[in-house]
C-alpha positions as CSV (number, residue, x, y, z in Angstrom):
1,M,175.0,-43.7,228.5
2,L,177.2,-43.2,225.3
3,D,175.3,-43.6,222.1
4,L,177.9,-45.2,219.8
5,R,175.9,-44.5,216.6
6,E,176.6,-40.8,217.2
7,Q,180.4,-41.5,217.0
8,G,179.8,-43.6,213.9
9,R,181.3,-46.7,215.5
10,G,179.6,-49.9,216.9
11,A,180.5,-51.7,220.1
12,Q,183.5,-53.6,218.3
13,G,184.7,-50.5,216.4
14,V,182.5,-51.5,213.3
15,K,181.3,-48.5,211.4
16,V,177.4,-48.0,211.8
17,P,175.3,-46.0,209.4
18,A,173.8,-42.7,210.6
19,F,170.2,-42.6,211.7
20,P,167.7,-41.2,210.6
21,K,167.9,-40.4,206.9
22,K,166.6,-37.2,205.5
23,E,163.7,-36.8,203.2
24,P,164.3,-34.9,199.8
25,D,163.8,-31.1,199.6
26,F,161.8,-29.7,196.6
27,T,161.5,-26.4,194.9
28,L,158.6,-25.4,192.5
29,T,159.2,-22.7,189.9
30,N,156.9,-21.2,187.2
31,R,158.6,-21.2,183.9
32,G,155.9,-19.5,181.6
33,S,154.6,-22.6,179.6
34,H,155.4,-25.2,182.4
35,L,156.1,-25.6,186.1
36,L,159.5,-27.1,187.1
37,L,159.9,-29.1,190.4
38,K,163.5,-29.7,191.4
39,G,164.7,-31.7,194.3
40,T,167.6,-33.7,195.9
41,L,167.1,-37.4,196.4
42,G,169.4,-37.7,199.4
43,C,169.3,-41.4,200.4
44,F,166.7,-42.3,198.0
45,K,167.3,-44.0,194.6
46,P,165.1,-43.4,191.5
47,E,163.6,-46.8,191.8
48,D,162.6,-46.0,195.5
49,L,160.2,-43.2,194.2
50,E,156.7,-43.2,192.8
51,F,154.9,-40.2,191.3
52,T,151.2,-39.7,191.3
53,V,150.2,-36.7,189.1
54,K,147.0,-34.9,188.9
55,S,146.0,-31.8,187.0
56,D,146.3,-29.7,190.2
57,S,148.8,-31.6,192.3
58,I,151.7,-34.0,192.3
59,T,152.4,-36.7,195.0
60,I,155.8,-38.0,195.5
61,Q,156.5,-40.9,197.9
62,G,159.7,-42.9,198.5
63,T,160.8,-45.8,200.7
64,A,164.4,-46.8,201.1
65,Q,165.8,-49.8,203.1
66,E,169.3,-50.6,203.7
67,E,170.9,-53.6,205.5
68,Q,174.4,-53.9,206.7
69,R,175.8,-57.3,208.1
70,V,179.1,-57.9,209.8
71,D,179.9,-61.4,210.6
72,R,183.3,-62.2,212.0
73,E,184.8,-64.8,214.1
74,D,184.4,-62.9,217.3
75,F,181.5,-60.6,216.4
76,W,178.3,-60.6,214.7
77,Q,176.3,-57.4,213.9
78,E,173.2,-56.6,211.7
79,V,172.0,-53.1,211.1
80,Q,168.8,-52.2,209.3
81,S,167.6,-48.6,208.5
82,R,164.4,-47.7,206.8
83,S,163.2,-44.3,205.5
84,A,160.0,-43.2,204.0
85,F,158.3,-40.0,202.9
86,L,155.2,-38.8,201.3
87,R,154.9,-35.3,199.9
88,T,151.8,-33.8,198.0
89,I,152.5,-30.4,196.3
90,S,149.6,-28.4,195.3
91,L,150.1,-26.7,191.9
92,P,149.3,-23.0,191.3
93,E,148.1,-23.8,187.7
94,K,146.6,-26.8,185.9
95,I,149.1,-29.1,184.2
96,D,148.7,-31.9,181.6
97,P,149.5,-35.1,183.5
98,Q,150.1,-37.1,180.3
99,K,153.1,-34.8,179.4
100,V,155.0,-34.8,182.6
101,E,158.7,-35.7,182.4
102,V,160.8,-36.9,185.2
103,K,164.6,-36.9,184.9
104,V,167.2,-37.9,187.4
105,E,170.9,-37.0,187.2
106,G,173.0,-38.2,190.2
107,E,171.0,-37.0,193.2
108,A,169.2,-34.2,191.4
109,L,165.6,-34.8,190.4
110,T,163.8,-32.7,187.8
111,V,160.1,-32.9,187.0
112,T,158.8,-30.8,184.0
113,M,155.0,-30.3,184.0
114,P,153.6,-28.6,180.9
115,K,150.6,-26.3,181.8
116,Q,147.2,-27.2,180.4
117,G,145.7,-24.6,177.8
118,V,148.5,-22.0,178.2
119,P,146.9,-18.8,176.9
120,E,149.0,-16.8,174.4
121,S,149.6,-13.3,175.4
122,R,147.3,-10.5,174.2
123,T,147.4,-6.7,174.3
124,I,144.2,-4.8,175.2
125,K,143.9,-1.1,174.5
126,I,141.3,1.1,176.1
127,K,139.6,3.5,173.8
128,P,138.9,6.9,175.1
129,Q,135.2,7.8,175.8
130,D,133.4,10.8,174.3
131,A,133.4,13.7,176.8
132,G,130.3,13.9,178.8
133,K,129.1,10.3,178.2
134,F,128.9,7.8,180.9
135,L,128.8,4.1,180.8
136,Q,125.3,2.8,182.0
């Protein structure tokens, strides 16, 4: 049996959207004072997404729905597609959930997560011990 959706055409030559839709990809990087999560939205719009931020994790969920109708004199077709995802990412360091920023430019998603209590760097020098003395 021929699947007409694979060819991108319906029974009457009407274009049918491809199924299924792909969920976004994410990359997490450590940038010193903050963690940076980047992703591509794919079929999801910014208003389709919801973020839940905790000090040790971020959960991103999205739901997209699309309908397409063709109503002609000799043909009627209705195509619905739905896509959803839920992704929880454990963070390697604690962040401040109140300072998280989300930015979307086109299909690119950027989430900046400042770390909690970022320690400033410090240098430690080891003092030489007197000869013949041992630590007890």
